[in-house]
GUKOLVO-126091 format. One line per 10 residues: number of its first residue (from 1); for each residue z, x, y of C-alpha. Coordinates in steps of 0.02 Angstrom, whole numbers. Each point is the difference from the previous one (the first is absolute). Layout:
<nodes>
NUM> Z:X:Y  ...
</nodes>
This chain:
<nodes>
1> -425:123:229  -95:-107:-152  67:-27:-172  -82:-82:-144  112:-64:-143  -59:-12:-171  134:-91:-112  -37:-113:-136  197:-62:41  -45:-138:100
11> 210:-9:58  13:204:14  -190:13:85  51:-134:137  186:88:29  -59:184:30  -128:-81:125  111:-118:106  121:156:-9  -124:148:69
21> -57:-143:135  160:1:65  -32:187:33  -159:-42:119  -114:35:-142  -152:-114:-41  0:-44:-198  -115:-95:-79  16:-34:-186  -92:-22:-152
31> 67:-55:-199  -166:117:-106  -62:129:4  -191:-43:28  50:-101:185  104:165:55  -169:79:-24  -98:-123:90  119:21:132  -4:199:3
41> -191:-23:34  3:-90:124  152:40:99  89:170:65  175:-6:-62  107:144:38  91:-23:-173  -12:-69:-174  179:-58:-87  -80:-12:-181
51> 54:-75:-152  -40:91:-150  -21:-151:-117  -131:-116:98  -93:-124:-78  -205:-16:11  7:187:27  142:95:-39  87:124:136  -40:138:-90
61> -206:-42:29  46:-51:176  67:162:40  -118:95:-70  -158:-76:61  57:20:178  52:189:-34  -183:12:-68  -81:-102:168  100:92:105
71> 104:-104:81  101:51:133  150:-116:-30  170:75:-78  47:-76:-163  194:-42:-40  9:-60:-177  107:-87:-75  45:-22:-180  143:-31:-130
81> -62:133:-115  146:151:61  -42:153:-90  -60:158:52  -154:-20:-111  -41:-165:73  24:65:206  -110:129:-43  -111:-105:-66  -7:-112:162
91> -19:154:129  -133:66:-110  -114:-154:18  15:32:195  181:-92:44  73:86:178  169:-58:-93  85:-86:-133  175:-117:-2  50:-84:-148
101> 70:-160:-29  135:-56:36  -5:91:189  120:-14:144  -108:-83:148  63:131:128  -94:133:-113  -160:-85:-1  -1:-13:187  49:165:17
111> -133:48:-122  -126:-121:80  26:75:172  -11:186:-49  -178:-39:-86  -50:-66:148  36:158:109  -90:94:-136  -139:-108:47  0:-18:192
121> -67:131:106  177:81:98  59:-89:142  134:67:131  174:-86:-13  -42:-80:155  -133:-85:33  -27:-37:211  -143:-58:109  23:-91:173
131> 186:24:10  13:-82:-186  97:89:-144  6:-31:-168  111:75:-120  -64:-27:-166  167:65:-88  95:-110:86  -120:-149:3  48:-15:191
141> -121:-23:157  61:24:189  -114:-18:160  41:123:142  193:32:-94  10:-211:-12  44:-36:-184  -132:-133:-64  61:-115:-127  -156:-33:-107
151> 0:-104:-144  -116:93:-162  -143:-74:34  3:48:194  59:197:-61  -143:-15:-116  -123:-39:112  62:94:147  -12:167:-131  -207:-46:-45
161> -22:7:189  88:155:27  -56:82:-137  -193:-22:61  40:97:145  -87:-110:145  -143:-46:-116  -53:-173:-14  92:-89:-149  -88:-154:-59
171> 85:-175:-41  -72:20:-183  96:198:-28  153:-80:83  -10:-137:-142  -43:113:-126  144:127:52  127:-88:40  11:-159:-117  -53:-53:-188
181> -135:-90:-60  98:-169:-19  -35:-16:181  -139:-96:71  -135:105:68  -41:-123:129  191:-32:62  42:55:167  148:102:-72  -61:146:80
191> -29:-82:187  195:-63:-3  76:146:-73  -94:130:115  50:-167:142  191:18:-47  -28:186:-27  -75:19:215  144:-82:66  137:100:-76
201> -81:159:31  9:-66:198  -94:40:177  -97:80:25  -103:-54:-164  -68:145:-106  -99:-86:-140  -180:-62:66  -104:-123:-81  -181:65:-59
211> -136:-97:-49  53:-42:-200  171:108:21  121:106:91  49:181:83  149:53:43
</nodes>
């Protein structure tokens, strides 16, 4: 899941991003509406956590432009205004959900996951391929019944490869779906993570290296 957090309170934005990353989500952060629109035009995000009172371009205008442009991203709007009228106005702009500040982090996490389920194509409870089973509900992976102690990034890479159902996944796609924009595009982190993942998957190998990417 790839998330964009657009929140002008830097401490809150960074705290939310760190928390979501601990749940195997790829998170980018921006602190104003203009930059948020630039990021959304350049990258495919699943969910936008959008503060309503953003500088540069107001959160209402960000929401309005996305709705008018037919953007697929799901929008969770954050605001300090919690009246029924304010909530109705936010949803009327095109937001998919509304959360009032202050809020419990557990509730924000649940709402982000719910929005992602609404955007994503339905998946079976278990992904299975080549003897590898991925349990998305419990974030666990097994091979031929053997539990695989994967790191968050290893799990994320394996999930991307399994979702591809045998199609080639390029290094760039893995970098985009499993890491955030702070990652150097010339880094060898993808190669290193795939190498560790292969070692944990064991023999015989199930991840094949092809020109430009990988296939499971």
